[in-house]
C-alpha positions in Angstrom: -47.8 -24.8 -32.3 -45.4 -27.6 -31.5 -41.6 -27.4 -32.3 -39.7 -30.4 -33.4 -36.5 -31.3 -31.5 -33.4 -30.1 -33.1 -31.0 -33.0 -33.7 -28.0 -30.6 -33.6 -28.8 -29.3 -30.1 -26.3 -30.1 -27.5 -27.4 -30.8 -23.9 -24.7 -31.1 -21.3 -25.0 -31.8 -17.6 -25.1 -28.9 -15.2 -21.8 -29.9 -13.5 -20.1 -30.0 -16.9 -21.5 -26.6 -17.8 -20.3 -25.1 -14.5 -16.9 -26.6 -15.1 -16.7 -25.0 -18.5 -17.7 -21.6 -17.2 -15.0 -21.8 -14.4 -12.3 -22.9 -16.7 -13.2 -20.3 -19.4 -13.2 -17.4 -16.9 -16.9 -16.7 -17.0 -17.0 -16.5 -13.2 -19.6 -13.7 -13.2 -22.1 -15.8 -15.1 -21.4 -18.8 -12.8 -21.9 -16.5 -9.7 -25.2 -15.3 -11.0 -26.3 -18.7 -12.1 -25.6 -20.1 -8.6 -27.6 -17.3 -7.0 -30.6 -17.8 -9.4 -30.6 -21.6 -8.8 -30.6 -21.1 -5.0 -33.5 -18.7 -5.3 -35.5 -20.9 -7.4 -34.9 -24.0 -5.2 -35.8 -21.9 -2.1 -39.0 -20.7 -3.6 -39.9 -24.2 -4.8 -39.2 -25.8 -1.4 -41.2 -23.1 0.4 -44.3 -23.6 -1.9 -44.1 -27.4 -1.7 -43.7 -27.4 2.1 -47.0 -25.5 2.6 -49.9 -27.7 1.8 -53.3 -26.1 1.0 -55.2 -28.6 3.2 -53.7 -27.7 6.5 -55.0 -24.4 8.0 -51.8 -23.7 10.0 -48.7 -24.0 7.9 -45.3 -24.0 9.5 -43.2 -21.1 8.0 -41.2 -20.6 11.2 -39.4 -23.9 10.5 -38.4 -22.9 7.0 -37.3 -19.4 8.3 -35.3 -21.1 11.0 -33.6 -23.3 8.6 -32.9 -20.4 6.3 -31.2 -18.4 9.0 -29.3 -21.5 10.2 -28.0 -22.0 6.6 -26.9 -18.3 6.6 -25.1 -18.6 9.9 -23.5 -21.8 8.7 -22.3 -19.9 5.6 -20.8 -17.2 7.6 -19.1 -19.6 10.0 -17.7 -21.4 6.9 -15.7 -18.2 6.0 -13.3 -19.0 8.9 -12.4 -22.2 7.1 -11.7 -20.6 3.7 -8.1 -19.8 2.7 -8.4 -16.6 0.9 -4.7 -16.8 -0.3 -4.9 -20.2 -2.0 -5.0 -18.7 -5.6 -3.0 -15.6 -4.8 0.3 -15.1 -6.8 3.0 -12.5 -7.0 1.7 -11.3 -10.4 -1.6 -10.3 -8.7 0.2 -7.5 -6.7 2.2 -6.4 -9.8 -0.9 -5.4 -11.8 -2.9 -2.2 -11.6 -5.0 -1.4 -8.6 -8.8 -1.6 -9.5 -10.7 1.7 -9.1 -12.1 2.2 -5.6 -15.5 3.5 -6.6 -16.7 1.5 -9.6 -14.5 -1.5 -9.1 -13.8 -2.2 -5.4 -17.0 -0.6 -3.7 -19.3 -0.8 -6.7 -23.0 -0.1 -6.3 -25.9 -1.3 -4.1 -26.7 -4.2 -6.5 -23.1 -5.3 -6.4 -23.5 -7.2 -3.1 -25.6 -10.2 -2.2 -25.5 -12.9 0.5 -23.6 -16.0 -0.7 -26.2 -18.6 -1.3 -24.0 -21.5 -0.4 -20.6 -22.3 1.0 -19.2 -23.1 -2.4 -20.3 -19.8 -3.7 -18.7 -18.0 -0.8 -15.4 -19.9 -1.3 -15.4 -19.0 -5.0 -16.1 -15.3 -4.3 -13.5 -15.0 -1.5 -10.6 -16.6 -3.7 -11.5 -14.8 -6.8 -12.1 -11.4 -5.3 -8.9 -11.6 -3.2 -7.0 -12.2 -6.5 -8.8 -9.2 -8.0 -8.7 -6.7 -5.2 -5.4 -7.8 -3.4 -3.9 -4.4 -3.9 -7.0 -2.6 -2.3 -7.0 -5.0 0.6 -3.2 -4.2 1.2 -3.9 -0.5 1.1 -6.7 -1.0 3.6 -4.2 -2.9 5.9 -1.8 0.0 5.7 -4.6 2.5 6.5 -5.8 0.4 9.5 -2.1 0.0 10.7 -1.7 3.8 10.5 -4.9 4.3 12.5 -3.7 1.7 15.1 -0.5 3.7 15.5 -2.5 6.9 16.0 -4.4 5.1 18.7 -1.2 3.8 20.3 1.3 6.7 20.2 3.9 4.7 22.1 3.8 2.1 19.3 4.4 4.9 16.7 7.4 6.1 18.7 8.8 2.6 18.9 8.4 2.0 15.2 10.0 5.4 14.3 12.9 4.6 16.7 13.5 1.2 15.1 13.6 2.7 11.6 16.0 5.4 12.8 18.2 2.8 14.4 18.5 0.8 11.2 19.1 4.0 9.2 21.9 4.9 11.6 23.4 1.4 11.2 23.3 1.7 7.4 24.9 5.2 7.6 27.7 4.1 10.1 28.3 1.0 8.2 29.0 2.9 5.0 31.2 5.5 6.8 33.2 3.0 8.8 33.5 0.5 6.0 32.0 -2.5 7.9 31.9 -4.5 4.6 35.6 -5.1 5.0 35.0 -6.7 8.4 32.2 -9.3 7.9 32.5 -10.8 11.4 32.1 -7.5 13.1 29.2 -6.5 10.8 27.4 -9.7 11.5 27.8 -9.3 15.2 26.5 -5.7 15.0 23.6 -6.8 12.9 22.5 -9.6 15.3 22.7 -7.1 18.1 20.7 -4.6 16.2 18.0 -7.2 15.5 17.7 -8.1 19.2 17.6 -4.3 20.1 14.8 -3.8 17.5 12.7 -6.8 18.8 13.0 -5.4 22.4 12.0 -1.9 21.2 9.0 -3.2 19.3 7.9 -5.4 22.2 8.2 -2.7 24.9 6.4 -0.1 22.8 3.5 -2.6 22.1 3.9 -2.4 18.2 2.7 -6.0 18.1 -0.7 -4.9 19.4 -1.0 -2.4 16.6 -0.1 -5.1 14.0 -2.6 -7.5 15.6 -5.4 -4.9 15.5 -4.7 -4.0 11.9 -4.5 -7.6 10.8 -7.7 -8.5 12.6 -9.7 -5.6 11.2 -8.3 -5.8 7.7 -8.9 -9.6 7.6 -12.5 -9.2 8.7 -13.2 -6.5 6.2 -11.5 -8.5 3.5 -13.5 -11.7 4.2 -16.8 -9.9 4.4 -16.3 -7.8 1.3 -14.9 -10.6 -0.7 -17.8 -13.0 0.2 -20.7 -10.5 -0.3 -19.2 -8.8 -3.4 -20.6 -10.3 -6.6 -18.2 -11.5 -9.2 -18.1 -9.1 -12.1 -16.4 -9.5 -15.6 -12.8 -8.5 -15.7 -13.4 -6.2 -18.7 -16.0 -4.3 -16.7 -13.5 -3.3 -14.1 -11.0 -2.3 -16.9 -13.6 -0.1 -18.6 -14.5 1.5 -15.3 -10.8 2.5 -14.8 -10.5 3.8 -18.2 -13.4 6.2 -17.7 
């Protein structure tokens, strides 16, 4: 049975449709569509690259190209700026739930099919889970301080020194002597820098930044984009 063409049907190019999905906020549909198109193109290229007349096909070349593309996608993560769309309003919102929102389930992860998809996932997931990533950084920094006790001593000493300065400033009325207060403030800053450097606090910060950045990039690139309402429902439950 043949169907006649509908004159009211609207056909738009794929690029225009993807732009509309992106501008309308349907990033989860765009993410899934990109994955499906890549899977279809990969299966089509594999079937066409294996002729039936040759007894010895060459699947190793296709496999090698596939792995090279994956490695190239992972390397491209170092060129992505995850904070390009991050604003102060993203930190003022509610923290997404860790189980159903941040971690998700086994089907919530997939390898990014292209560099464009990896870039889209990193920027959007960083906006959505920025509070979770900040909490992980604090956790990793605390673990680093636990591994480097002298850094913990230096950090506590610096905080105690600043608290002592605030207490003495209020007691002695340093606000009435701005020049003396400014000199003491500069001297305290230099002393804090020396204490932090001698106690290797910068190593703890570097370790925490490196580990948290790697976890953030891997999670944001492999985590599928989900509708925002789904995360809200998960938190309400």
